[in-house]
C-alpha angles and dihedrals in degrees: 000000000000115000096207098062091122088066094055117084114252091234090058092050092046092051094044110027092172088070085082089075128080091211133041094209137052135183116224121203127190119224087256091056094044091057098040122106087234105034092191096044129125095265095055134083116230136135149166123266133182117220117235107168149331111256129184090252097045147293116330108220137179114222124208089243129108120223123197119223118195111213122195107211094196098053096026090229130130141195137189112256112240098175129086092228108021121209106225128196128233093268096040129099133189115234115196110221139178115244113243122188143181115230106198114228090234090062091060107086101167139010125204097200096190097041123230139270091298105039129034097203130078119295118208117202112209125204097227124093093226118045096223089057089063093072122088095195136022121194136159131234119207110226099215101041101028090226117152114220107211121166091217096055127062120226114253121230093256091056092048090051090050091051091050090050091049091049092048093048102037115012114031098080094035099051102034105024092238123151 
């Protein structure tokens, strides 16, 4: 975390919460990886993350993983895709999103602020055996619209309208071959 936050205007911080961080990249290691002879070996779980913000419940991070959201334009409902090749209906569209997670503070057991011999940015050691188990919440952020898809929060009418506009402009012809 930056030590000079009191010198940065609140409006700037509110518009760019990632400015709170000294680095724009982190390495996350599972407990299994932390204890392994080769922490970045094939049998370990580790990965990059990009800090977004500090939340009450933990660090908000963007992962370098894409998540597909299937949006039904007739019913204005959506679901996370869980299949490798999803079967989509006539009124459904695939929205490519960036995976965003919350890493609870209690799951961070050690921080190597200066990195190690492989990486020169902070390394966070998590207490779970599998890295994906360290996160308390997984959501998805759509690149073009900025909408966050969170199963615990309903979309508001303005977001639904924005999705329809995005589909009409960018996806309708591409996904369904319509003119």
